[in-house]
N, C-alpha and C positions, 0 to 999 in steps of 0.2 A: 030115806032115813037121812036126818040132818045130826051134826055131831057138833058140840061145842071145844074148837080145838085148843081154843085160849084158855080153856078148865080142864084140859083134859088129863086124866089121871089114872093109872094101873097099877097095882102090885103082883109083880111076879117071884116067882123061887129060882135060883138059879141050881145048875145040876150038882154045886157043889152044898147045897141045901141054905147058902145064904139068901137072904131076901133085897129084893131091887127093886125100886120105887124108878116108874115111868111116868113122867109128868111134864105140860106144858112148859119151857122156858118162859120165865118170868123176868122181869125188868131188875127185880133186886137179885138177880144171879148173877148179874155183870161180873164182880170180882171173882167169885168161884168160878165162874165159868172160865175165865183167863187165867186164873191160878192153874184149873184140869188142863187149859193147853200146854202152859208150862210144864206140865207133867208127862207129857207126851214127847217120846223119842224122836230123835231127827228123822230117821227112816219112817217110822209113820207118818212124821208131820209131810215127808217128801211124797210118800204114797198118796196122801191127802190132796195135796195140793200141786203136786208135780212138779215142785221146785224146793231148793234149800229154804227152810222158813224156820225164824225163831219167835218173832214177833210180829202180829197184824199191825199193818198200819191204821191212821184214824179211820181212813174211809173202809177197810176191810172191820174194822170193829163195829162202825155204823149200820153195815150189811148184817154180820153177825149177830149183834147185840138187839138190834132192833126189828121186831117181829109182827107185822100185821094179822097173823092167823088167818088170813084171806088167801095172799098171792104166797107166801112165805108162811112156812110151818115149820116149829123147831120143838123138839122133844129133848130133855135131858133124862140120863140114866144116874141114879142115886143110889148110893149104899152106906149104909155106915161105917165110918170110918173115926176112930179115937173118939169114940162116943158122939159122934153129930155125923150128918147124911152129909155128904158130900157127892159130887158132879165126878163121874168116872167115865161118861161119853155122852156123846148127843148125835141126833139124826136129825136130820132136815130136807124138806123139800121147796122148790122152788117153781111156780108154775111158769110153765112155758104156753102160753095160751094158743089153740083154746081148750084143750085136753089132757094135755100132758105134764107133769111138772119131772125134773132133774133132782135127784135123789142122792145125798151124800151121808156119809158116819163119820165119828172119831172115838175111837177108846183110848183111854190112856194104857200105858203100855203093859203095865203089870194086870191088868184084868181083861186082856185080850184073851182069845181061845176058851173064854167061860161061858158062851151062848149068850154076849150081851148085844153083839151086831145082831143076829136074828131076831132078840126081842125086838129088838128097835125095830128093823125092818116090818114084822109083824104089825105093831101098832101104829106106823108111819102109812103102810100100805093100806089099812083100816080106817085111816083118816082122810086119805085120798082118795080111796073107793067113794065111802059118805059123802065126799066134796063131789063129787059127778067126775073127777077124773077117770080117764082111760089107760093111760099108759105111764109109767114111771122109766124116766131114761138116767144113765150114769156112765161118765167115762172113768174108766178104771187103767191103769198100769199093768201089762200084761202078767208081770212078775207079783203082783198081789192077788194071789190066790184065796188068802183068807176071804176079802173080800167077794171075790168071784163066786166061792163055794157060799157066801150069802146068800146071793142072788139065786145061786142053782137051786139050792133049799128051801128058797121062800114058798115053793109051791105054786108060784104067776109062772105061766107060760112065758119063757127067757128066749131072746135071740140078741147073737151077736156079730157085731161086726167091724172086723182091726183095719185100722186105719192109721197111718204116720206113727207105729209103737202107741197105737192106745186103741185101747179094746173097748167098742160103743155097748154098751147094754141096754134092752130095749125089753119092758116085764110087764105083760098083758094085765090088766084088773078087771077086764070084762069078764 
């Protein structure tokens, strides 16, 4: 099965009945994406990047904003806020040849705990499987229980290994 990840779009309904759009990151999302990052709290950013972070360097912006949809796939989660769709989360994977990809997510604090992470996980794992990948991997801080629960509840066979204060997660796509 082939899937055009660069034009991917899907609509979901959150448990609170709000509509959520999941779609491929687009180049015109740049300003909105950076605005969403500004809305993520310091502890959430620490859990995502393992360091205190408030801004992306130019090099990091280049990485996060220039997606090729072959080796690097990124989806955004949008919800209607103040009469317009706003990015409230994102998920991405980066291929680690030959058949693995490292996966990561971020959801702005006010929308955490609403099922957005699991929805992004579902869509990204489907795209990864269609791309022929066999495994998704992630590094998670052990105290980041919400992210570990997203992986545990993904329906994928999961193995973990803890080293140097980091939980290494592997999810089988086969």
